[in-house]
C-alpha positions as a printed NumPy array, in Angstrom:
array([[-16.651, -12.681, -10.722],
       [-17.111, -16.395, -10.064],
       [-13.548, -17.047, -11.246],
       [-12.214, -14.259,  -9.009],
       [-14.1  , -15.61 ,  -5.991],
       [-12.76 , -19.097,  -6.715],
       [ -9.195, -17.767,  -6.971],
       [ -9.511, -15.864,  -3.699],
       [-10.88 , -18.923,  -1.938],
       [ -8.037, -21.03 ,  -3.323],
       [ -5.455, -18.475,  -2.217],
       [ -6.868, -18.385,   1.324],
       [ -6.801, -22.174,   1.541],
       [ -3.208, -22.342,   0.271],
       [ -2.037, -19.618,   2.648],
       [ -3.761, -21.341,   5.547],
       [ -1.95 , -24.559,   4.693],
       [  1.371, -22.673,   4.387],
       [  0.788, -20.997,   7.753],
       [  0.051, -24.339,   9.413],
       [  3.227, -25.747,   7.917],
       [  5.288, -22.771,   9.135],
       [  3.805, -23.013,  12.633],
       [  5.18 , -26.523,  12.97 ],
       [  8.431, -24.676,  13.708],
       [  7.057, -22.098,  16.114],
       [ 10.35 , -20.622,  17.232],
       [ 11.376, -20.012,  13.617],
       [  8.007, -18.399,  12.969],
       [  8.35 , -16.086,  15.961],
       [ 11.893, -15.163,  14.927],
       [ 10.658, -14.428,  11.4  ],
       [  7.978, -12.03 ,  12.648],
       [ 10.312, -10.378,  15.166],
       [ 13.1  ,  -9.948,  12.625],
       [ 10.755,  -8.04 ,  10.328],
       [  9.568,  -5.864,  13.207],
       [ 13.11 ,  -5.149,  14.454],
       [ 14.38 ,  -4.33 ,  10.957],
       [ 11.608,  -1.833,  10.29 ],
       [ 11.785,  -0.46 ,  13.819],
       [ 15.489,   0.217,  13.307],
       [ 14.645,   2.078,  10.101],
       [ 12.284,   4.396,  11.938],
       [ 14.771,   4.778,  14.801],
       [ 17.2  ,   6.299,  12.29 ],
       [ 14.554,   8.843,  11.265],
       [ 13.842,   9.578,  14.939],
       [ 17.545,  10.334,  15.522],
       [ 17.662,  12.598,  12.459],
       [ 14.543,  14.46 ,  13.6  ],
       [ 16.137,  15.165,  16.966],
       [ 18.934,  16.908,  15.108],
       [ 16.715,  18.774,  12.655],
       [ 13.327,  20.014,  13.999],
       [ 11.634,  19.366,  10.656],
       [ 12.267,  17.962,   7.191],
       [ 10.76 ,  19.992,   4.347],
       [  8.199,  21.348,   6.814],
       [  7.256,  17.94 ,   8.239],
       [  7.533,  17.316,  11.984],
       [  8.374,  14.018,  13.683],
       [  4.742,  12.954,  14.185],
       [  3.92 ,  13.713,  10.542],
       [  6.898,  11.759,   9.223],
       [  6.022,   8.896,  11.586],
       [  2.529,   8.907,  10.041],
       [  4.053,   8.87 ,   6.546],
       [  6.431,   6.056,   7.517],
       [  3.608,   4.038,   9.075],
       [  1.403,   4.461,   6.012],
       [  4.181,   3.366,   3.656],
       [  5.19 ,   0.421,   5.817],
       [  1.601,  -0.797,   6.19 ],
       [  1.072,  -0.588,   2.424],
       [  4.387,  -2.364,   1.832],
       [  3.486,  -5.191,   4.232],
       [  0.033,  -5.681,   2.713],
       [  1.634,  -5.861,  -0.733],
       [  4.364,  -8.302,   0.224],
       [  2.467, -10.705,   2.502],
       [  0.593, -12.196,  -0.49 ],
       [  3.439, -11.556,  -2.951],
       [  6.37 , -12.869,  -0.92 ],
       [  6.096, -16.341,  -2.404],
       [  6.373, -14.795,  -5.876],
       [  9.868, -13.718,  -4.808],
       [ 10.886, -17.371,  -5.239],
       [  9.761, -17.518,  -8.87 ],
       [ 13.241, -17.962, -10.354],
       [ 13.816, -21.07 ,  -8.227],
       [ 10.346, -22.403,  -9.011],
       [ 11.081, -22.006, -12.728],
       [ 14.617, -23.411, -12.56 ],
       [ 13.547, -26.483, -10.587],
       [ 10.693, -27.233, -12.973],
       [  8.106, -26.808, -10.219],
       [  6.238, -24.2  , -12.237],
       [  5.379, -26.921, -14.766],
       [  3.3  , -28.624, -12.072],
       [  1.325, -25.403, -11.562],
       [  0.474, -25.367, -15.266],
       [ -0.728, -28.973, -15.24 ],
       [ -3.345, -28.243, -12.589],
       [ -6.73 , -26.727, -13.532],
       [ -6.003, -23.773, -11.243],
       [ -4.65 , -20.263, -11.773],
       [ -0.823, -20.663, -11.711],
       [ -0.325, -17.203, -10.187],
       [ -2.63 , -18.031,  -7.272],
       [ -0.774, -21.302,  -6.739],
       [  2.547, -19.455,  -6.735],
       [  1.273, -16.788,  -4.318],
       [ -0.016, -19.428,  -1.922],
       [  3.201, -21.426,  -1.928],
       [  4.743, -19.679,   1.108],
       [  3.581, -17.3  ,   3.827],
       [  5.604, -14.109,   4.423],
       [  6.277, -14.152,   8.176],
       [  8.781, -11.282,   8.129],
       [  6.174,  -9.084,   6.461],
       [  3.758,  -9.784,   9.326],
       [  6.332,  -8.042,  11.536],
       [  6.4  ,  -5.146,   9.06 ],
       [  2.623,  -4.919,   9.293],
       [  2.649,  -4.833,  13.1  ],
       [  5.174,  -1.967,  13.147],
       [  3.343,  -0.093,  10.393],
       [ -0.077,  -0.283,  12.039],
       [  1.412,   0.675,  15.427],
       [  3.126,   3.729,  13.941],
       [ -0.065,   4.744,  12.158],
       [ -2.089,   4.495,  15.365],
       [  0.43 ,   6.338,  17.559],
       [  1.348,   9.005,  15.006],
       [ -2.294,   9.443,  14.002],
       [ -3.084,  10.517,  17.548],
       [ -0.283,  13.108,  17.528],
       [ -0.728,  14.813,  14.162],
       [ -2.911,  17.955,  13.878],
       [ -5.837,  16.189,  12.211],
       [ -9.517,  16.17 ,  13.183],
       [-10.273,  12.513,  12.629],
       [-13.689,  11.308,  11.549],
       [-15.071,   8.123,  10.02 ],
       [-14.564,   9.342,   6.458],
       [-10.93 ,  10.241,   7.028],
       [-10.22 ,   6.868,   8.631],
       [-11.958,   5.159,   5.697],
       [ -9.821,   7.177,   3.295],
       [ -6.651,   6.003,   5.047],
       [ -7.777,   2.407,   4.58 ],
       [ -8.421,   3.006,   0.867],
       [ -5.116,   4.875,   0.505],
       [ -3.175,   2.032,   2.128],
       [ -4.857,  -0.424,  -0.231],
       [ -3.92 ,   1.784,  -3.189],
       [ -0.3  ,   2.004,  -2.056],
       [ -0.174,  -1.762,  -1.589],
       [ -1.496,  -2.302,  -5.11 ],
       [  1.155,   0.037,  -6.551],
       [  4.016,  -1.856,  -4.887],
       [  2.471,  -5.229,  -5.692],
       [  2.056,  -4.22 ,  -9.335],
       [  5.735,  -3.409,  -9.794],
       [  6.78 ,  -6.56 ,  -7.95 ],
       [  4.468,  -8.769, -10.015],
       [  5.417,  -7.132, -13.303],
       [  9.145,  -7.543, -12.678],
       [  8.739, -11.064, -11.269],
       [  6.791, -12.165, -14.339],
       [  9.872, -11.451, -16.472],
       [ 11.48 , -14.444, -14.757],
       [  9.228, -16.664, -16.864],
       [ 11.441, -15.718, -19.813],
       [ 14.601, -14.174, -18.312],
       [ 14.764, -16.669, -15.396],
       [ 16.425, -14.405, -12.796],
       [ 15.254, -10.834, -12.201],
       [ 16.198, -10.716,  -8.517],
       [ 18.649,  -7.813,  -8.846],
       [ 16.088,  -5.651, -10.645],
       [ 13.342,  -6.452,  -8.145],
       [ 15.61 ,  -5.759,  -5.172],
       [ 16.658,  -2.437,  -6.712],
       [ 13.065,  -1.266,  -7.248],
       [ 12.012,  -2.457,  -3.784],
       [ 14.982,  -0.592,  -2.299],
       [ 13.929,   2.615,  -4.066],
       [ 10.384,   2.304,  -2.716],
       [ 11.676,   1.609,   0.809],
       [ 14.461,   4.2  ,   0.978],
       [ 12.72 ,   7.117,  -0.714],
       [  9.095,   6.367,   0.122],
       [  9.503,   7.061,   3.838],
       [ 10.402,  10.74 ,   3.402],
       [  8.565,  13.812,   2.079],
       [  9.33 ,  14.156,  -1.628],
       [ 10.262,  17.818,  -1.138],
       [ 13.417,  16.624,   0.64 ],
       [ 14.803,  15.386,  -2.678],
       [ 13.556,  18.22 ,  -4.857],
       [ 14.025,  18.91 ,  -8.563],
       [ 14.497,  16.047, -10.988],
       [ 14.581,  13.361,  -8.29 ],
       [ 11.192,  14.43 ,  -6.917],
       [  9.715,  14.399, -10.431],
       [ 11.146,  10.952, -11.186],
       [  9.819,   9.519,  -7.899],
       [  6.38 ,  10.9  ,  -8.673],
       [  5.767,  10.449, -12.392],
       [  8.256,   7.781, -13.54 ],
       [  8.508,   5.374, -10.607],
       [  5.411,   6.437,  -8.598],
       [  6.946,   6.104,  -5.132],
       [  5.214,   9.302,  -4.019],
       [  1.752,   7.811,  -4.532],
       [  2.343,   4.932,  -2.095],
       [  2.363,   7.103,   1.034],
       [  3.535,  10.688,   0.443],
       [  0.529,  11.852,  -1.582],
       [ -2.108,  10.201,   0.678],
       [ -0.331,  11.447,   3.82 ],
       [ -0.135,  14.962,   2.405],
       [ -3.881,  14.891,   1.702],
       [ -4.694,  13.684,   5.231],
       [ -2.376,  16.252,   6.832],
       [ -3.73 ,  19.104,   4.713],
       [ -0.456,  19.649,   2.854],
       [ -1.94 ,  18.739,  -0.527],
       [ -5.238,  19.595,  -2.182],
       [ -8.051,  17.066,  -1.694],
       [ -8.309,  16.665,  -5.476],
       [ -5.314,  14.31 ,  -5.157],
       [ -7.166,  12.061,  -2.713],
       [ -8.102,   9.266,  -5.118],
       [ -4.873,   9.385,  -7.13 ],
       [ -3.16 ,   6.557,  -5.228],
       [ -6.126,   4.117,  -5.158],
       [ -6.949,   4.664,  -8.844],
       [ -3.318,   4.376,  -9.889],
       [ -3.004,   1.186,  -7.842],
       [ -5.982,  -0.419,  -9.6  ],
       [ -4.662,   0.554, -13.046],
       [ -1.102,  -0.632, -12.355],
       [ -2.111,  -3.994, -10.873],
       [ -4.311,  -4.622, -13.92 ],
       [ -1.387,  -3.782, -16.227],
       [  0.946,  -5.984, -14.162],
       [ -1.439,  -8.93 , -14.498],
       [ -1.566,  -8.411, -18.256],
       [  2.249,  -8.47 , -18.294],
       [  2.125, -11.705, -16.283],
       [ -0.308, -13.261, -18.768],
       [  1.852, -12.125, -21.676],
       [  5.006, -13.651, -20.188],
       [  3.1  , -16.824, -19.312],
       [  2.181, -17.279, -22.984],
       [  5.9  , -17.335, -23.829],
       [  6.975, -19.585, -20.951],
       [  9.118, -22.582, -21.81 ],
       [  9.85 , -25.387, -19.378],
       [ 13.244, -25.424, -17.708],
       [ 13.915, -28.654, -19.581],
       [ 13.765, -26.912, -22.986]])
């Protein structure tokens, strides 16, 4: 626990320093946040147009899909804000900068995560939270403290699921150098399919997105529980799966780290 607390404190300090550095160029920082918000807002605008053509998708109305979209986007943003710097891992390895992380008596993953702040993902978070708040007030749900608390836990679980896949695939760069294409593909699957009810896809695709690449557990399953479309026995599936997957992803990271060779070898 002491080591975890030390790592968290180090990460916060590094992110604070990265944020101060980014804010030296305030216009760029504002553009970064706005670009993320506009991009995600455009994605939901497409769904809004579709829903004005079709009254419902697989039995989900506009407010319910907006809630699903907001939950997925919030989880995605919370996963990527701390992990965005890990996206640069292939360049860190190629340039030999990762060697410096290993020479310091600090967790190299925490150093890598604190190397850059994800400004675009802050925009994602703003849009996601706004959609959750607005859609939450328009869905047929009797909100109470427990249900709100569950949404918080569900978002955390979804964030851990996305972060786990991103970390696991990124860690392969310690041996394969460049895994960008694979990471972009998986992220695209989570983004494109995770914003819709799984029943839309049906059959084999629905099964694959639930039990092979667990896109459904990021937002669809928790949203279905909140909206009464799925039995409450599924409520803790996303948080528990998130904890298990992030633990496995860290083990993969440690395994790849043991086989790391400097770019000069």
